[in-house]
DOSEKE-370580 format. One line per field, with one value per residue (C-alpha): residue in one letter; x, y negated, z. Coordinates in steps of 0.5 Angstrom, whole numbers. Example, Ala and Ser with C-alpha at 12.3 -4.5 7.8 and 13.67 -1.06 7.14 Angstrom:
BEGIN
residu	(a|s)
u	(25|27)
v	(9|2)
w	(16|14)
END
This chain:
BEGIN
residu	(m|p|t|s|i|d|p|a|t|s|p|a|f|v|d|t|a|s|r|p|e|t|r|g|i|e|l|v|s|p|s|d|r|h|g|r|a|r|d|l|f|w|v|w|a|a|p|n|v|s|v|l|n|f|t|i|g|a|t|m|i|l|l|g|l|e|l|w|q|a|i|l|v|i|v|a|g|s|l|p|w|v|f|p|g|i|l|a|i|a|g|p|a|a|g|t|s|g|s|v|i|t|r|a|l|y|g|v|i|g|n|k|l|v|v|t|f|t|g|w|l|i|s|a|v|f|l|a|l|n|w|l|a|s|s|f|m|g|a|d|l|l|a|q|s|g|l|t|d|p|v|l|g|p|v|l|v|t|v|v|v|s|a|i|t|v|l|v|a|v|y|g|h|a|l|i|i|r|s|y|s|v|i|t|i|v|l|l|v|v|f|l|a|v|t|a|f|i|l|p|h|v|d|w|s|y|r|a|a|e|p|l|d|g|v|a|l|w|s|a|m|t|i|g|f|t|i|l|a|s|t|p|l|s|y|a|n|s|p|d|i|a|r|y|l|p|r|s|t|r|p|s|h|i|i|a|a|t|a|l|g|g|a|l|p|c|i|f|f|t|i|v|g|a|l|l|a|t|a|v|s|e|t|a|m|a|a|g|v|e|t|a|l|f|d|l|l|p|a|w|l|g|p|i|f|v|l|a|v|i|v|n|t|v|a|l|n|g|m|t|t|y|t|s|s|m|a|l|q|a|v|g|v|p|i|r|r|i|p|s|a|i|v|v|g|l|i|g|t|a|l|t|l|y|l|v|m|s|t|n|l|l|d|a|v|n|l|m|l|q|f|l|v|i|v|s|a|p|a|m|a|i|f|t|t|d|i|i|v|r|r|n|r|y|d|g|v|a|l|f|d|e|d|r|g|g|p|f|w|y|t|g|g|w|s|i|p|g|i|g|a|v|v|i|g|g|l|t|t|a|l|c|l|s|t|d|i|w|s|g|p|i|s|e|a|m|g|y|v|d|l|s|v|p|a|g|m|i|v|a|a|g|v|y|l|g|l|s|k|t|s|l|g|r|s|t|l|r)
u	(70|66|59|58|63|62|65|68|71|74|81|84|85|89|85|92|94|101|100|96|88|88|80|76|68|69|65|67|67|64|70|75|68|71|71|65|60|64|70|67|65|73|71|67|70|77|75|69|74|75|76|70|66|69|68|61|59|62|56|51|53|55|48|45|44|44|48|43|39|45|46|40|40|47|44|38|43|46|41|42|48|43|42|49|49|43|46|52|48|47|54|55|48|51|58|60|61|56|56|55|48|45|44|38|36|37|38|45|46|42|47|53|50|48|54|58|54|54|61|65|63|61|67|72|68|70|77|77|74|78|85|83|83|90|92|91|93|99|101|100|105|111|109|112|118|120|115|111|108|101|101|107|105|98|100|106|101|96|101|104|98|94|100|99|93|92|97|91|87|91|93|85|80|85|90|83|80|87|90|83|82|90|88|82|85|90|87|81|88|89|82|81|87|85|78|81|84|78|74|77|75|67|63|58|52|53|47|47|47|40|38|33|25|21|20|28|29|26|32|38|36|34|40|44|41|42|49|50|46|49|55|52|47|53|56|53|59|58|56|63|67|62|62|68|63|61|53|50|53|47|44|43|49|52|47|49|56|57|51|55|62|60|55|58|65|61|56|62|65|61|59|65|66|59|63|69|66|63|71|73|70|67|72|76|72|71|80|78|76|84|87|81|84|91|88|87|92|99|105|107|101|99|104|100|94|96|99|92|89|93|92|85|85|89|84|77|80|84|77|73|79|79|71|70|76|70|64|70|69|63|62|64|71|76|82|83|82|90|90|83|85|91|86|82|87|89|82|81|89|87|80|84|90|85|81|87|87|79|78|78|75|69|66|68|64|57|56|59|55|48|49|51|44|41|44|46|39|35|40|41|33|32|37|34|28|30|33|27|22|27|28|37|36|41|44|51|53|46|48|54|49|49|47|40|34|38|34|37|36|29|28|33|39|35|30|24|22|30|31|24|25|32|31|24|27|33|28|24|31|33|26|27|35|37|43|48|47|41|35|29|23|19|24|25|16|16|22|28|27|31|27|31|33|27|23|28|29|20|18|24|23|14|16|20|16|9|13|16|8|6|12|10|4|9|13|21|23|23)
v	(135|129|129|122|118|109|106|100|105|111|112|107|110|107|109|108|113|112|116|122|121|123|121|127|126|120|114|110|103|97|93|100|100|98|99|98|104|104|106|113|114|117|121|124|124|127|133|134|133|140|147|150|146|150|157|154|152|158|163|159|162|169|167|168|161|158|151|146|150|151|143|142|146|142|136|138|141|137|132|134|130|125|128|128|122|120|124|120|113|117|116|109|109|114|113|119|126|129|135|131|128|135|136|130|137|143|140|141|148|150|145|150|156|152|147|155|156|150|147|153|159|154|151|156|159|153|153|160|159|153|156|162|158|155|161|164|159|157|164|165|159|161|169|165|163|170|172|176|180|180|180|175|170|169|169|164|158|159|158|152|150|151|147|140|141|142|135|132|133|131|125|124|119|112|116|120|113|111|116|118|114|114|122|121|117|120|128|125|123|131|133|129|132|138|138|133|141|144|141|143|150|149|153|147|152|157|162|167|174|176|169|170|168|169|171|173|166|162|168|166|158|159|161|157|152|156|156|150|146|150|146|139|142|145|138|137|134|126|122|124|121|115|114|108|103|98|100|93|97|98|105|104|102|108|113|113|111|119|122|119|120|128|128|125|128|135|133|131|137|143|141|142|149|150|149|153|159|159|157|165|171|174|179|174|170|175|177|169|162|160|165|163|155|157|160|154|149|147|149|143|141|148|147|141|143|148|141|138|144|144|137|137|143|138|134|137|143|136|133|140|142|136|134|142|140|136|141|146|140|138|146|147|149|145|142|136|134|136|142|144|142|147|152|151|152|159|162|159|161|169|168|167|172|177|175|175|182|183|180|176|167|168|174|170|164|165|170|166|160|163|167|160|157|162|157|150|149|149|145|139|139|139|134|130|130|128|121|119|120|117|112|112|110|114|114|114|114|119|125|125|126|134|134|137|133|129|126|132|137|140|146|149|145|149|145|149|146|145|152|154|151|153|161|161|157|161|167|164|163|170|173|168|170|173|175|182|184|183|179|178|181|174|174|181|180|175|179|176|169|165|160|160|152|149|154|154|146|146|151|149|141|143|147|141|136|141|143|137|134|140|142|141|137|131|129|132|125|120)
w	(28|31|32|31|27|27|22|27|30|25|25|19|12|6|-1|-6|-11|-8|-1|0|3|9|10|8|11|15|13|8|12|8|9|5|0|-7|-15|-20|-23|-29|-27|-26|-33|-34|-26|-31|-39|-37|-34|-40|-45|-44|-48|-45|-49|-55|-52|-51|-57|-61|-57|-59|-67|-63|-60|-68|-68|-75|-74|-74|-68|-64|-65|-62|-56|-54|-54|-50|-45|-44|-41|-34|-34|-31|-25|-22|-25|-19|-14|-14|-12|-5|-5|-3|0|6|6|6|3|0|3|9|6|5|13|11|6|11|18|22|22|15|11|14|10|3|4|3|-4|-7|-5|-5|-9|-15|-14|-14|-20|-23|-20|-23|-31|-32|-29|-33|-40|-39|-36|-44|-47|-44|-43|-51|-52|-47|-53|-57|-53|-52|-46|-49|-41|-41|-33|-32|-37|-34|-28|-28|-31|-27|-20|-24|-25|-20|-16|-19|-19|-11|-11|-15|-10|-4|-7|-8|-9|-10|-15|-21|-20|-23|-27|-30|-35|-38|-38|-42|-48|-49|-49|-53|-59|-58|-59|-64|-68|-66|-70|-75|-78|-75|-80|-87|-85|-83|-88|-88|-91|-85|-85|-79|-82|-79|-78|-73|-71|-66|-58|-61|-63|-58|-53|-57|-55|-49|-46|-50|-47|-40|-42|-43|-37|-32|-32|-30|-25|-22|-21|-14|-11|-15|-9|-6|-13|-12|-4|-4|-9|-5|-2|-7|-13|-18|-18|-25|-27|-23|-26|-32|-31|-29|-33|-40|-38|-38|-43|-49|-49|-47|-53|-59|-57|-56|-63|-65|-62|-66|-73|-70|-71|-77|-80|-78|-76|-72|-69|-69|-65|-60|-59|-56|-57|-56|-61|-66|-66|-67|-73|-75|-73|-75|-71|-68|-65|-62|-57|-56|-55|-50|-46|-47|-43|-38|-37|-37|-33|-28|-29|-27|-22|-18|-17|-15|-10|-8|-7|-4|0|4|3|8|13|12|14|20|20|23|18|15|9|7|9|7|-1|-1|2|-3|-8|-5|-6|-13|-16|-11|-16|-23|-21|-21|-27|-31|-30|-32|-37|-43|-42|-47|-43|-36|-38|-41|-35|-30|-32|-33|-25|-23|-24|-19|-14|-16|-21|-14|-9|-15|-15|-8|-7|-13|-11|-4|-7|-10|-5|1|-5|-3|4|8|15|15|23|23|19|24|30|30|37|39|38|33|27|22|27|24|29|31|27|21|16|14|7|5|6|4|-3|-5|-4|-7|-13|-12|-12|-19|-22|-22|-24|-30|-31|-38|-39|-40|-34|-31|-34|-29|-30|-32|-37|-39|-40|-46|-49|-46|-46|-41|-36|-30|-31|-31|-27|-21|-22|-21|-16|-12|-12|-11|-6|-2|-3|-1|5|8|8|13|16|23|21|19|14|14|9|14)
END
């Protein structure tokens, strides 16, 4: 992979839905820029019309919240969608992947370490979580057809769905932009039909058996917020989808399209998930959200819903595989984007198969989403801070200068402010986190109130700004 790429001398790439996309992290030249900001709304809406929202919404009730409290937390937990929106504006500004842009934050070498976690760890986990959802539900559908093997069914569904997902990632940006508006509409029709059959069973006067108050209530609400916020905070890849837009595209339009595309379906269907939890017994919910759903749906809608879940999974994981394939290139692996997408798919499939045989969907979602914020919350705060302070001015060509003495070589290839902020911010997040497996000492001292997201983001942003102004007597935000 060359250390410097000039838009004028880059190889020719064609961005069309009918051909695999060969461009990876290479710069998008001005002549190749196209599209409108509003196209991003559909790109982010399709992945978020998701059964995982039902699962997360049900979790709010299982935490002991009243219905109105759950709805309040769901709305608050969707506000962080503004951060992927802000990050997305860096794509058109630099004309390359977010995993390359962050060289400005962490240094040429330091960025490789951070991207390994933010671009690989998070992507692999989300690939597995979504494939896991479709695996369990697809296996239930196969069981109705006579294939009742508890291992073979989920494995078969996982392999088929992952193969289709990788194919979407191989065709890349143009296919995603062109097809996701149609996918969103189809998914909305199916999920709204499912919602219509859930609503008659909702207990609108639902009251928790033992209503929470005081510290216990704050604990439940803040834990719920962390679970909800972890999804938008994981999308540090939003510049990758927006990088083809003309540089003149208004940043406010990019932010609005990205944030609303993710937030609106999340809010609506997560609230539906909370309503679902009031419609079934806790015992039924413990058996799995997917099982509880099937009990409320007519026989004809069940298979359609499963197919919709699989389509949603392909939409979300296709985009995740697409962006993480560029992350692999950004960390220095000498591989083209298409083979990289295949490698990412194989890793995600392996993790999914492990989870299929070792856990249930509800446990996997809650635990993984909480732990992800240790990495994702500080990284999102640092990137957002850098965009604001730099006024979104990134030199795409300079970002590919990996030579010693280059503009982003900093101290031996490491940016002390960026690395220091992500480490200190991550430690702060962990200290304030509360899960069934780990509770930080700060959280424990406060009665298991979880302030991991705001504390980690505020500390990371503050450390980054402070160290940037003092590092070597000059600002690294240049």
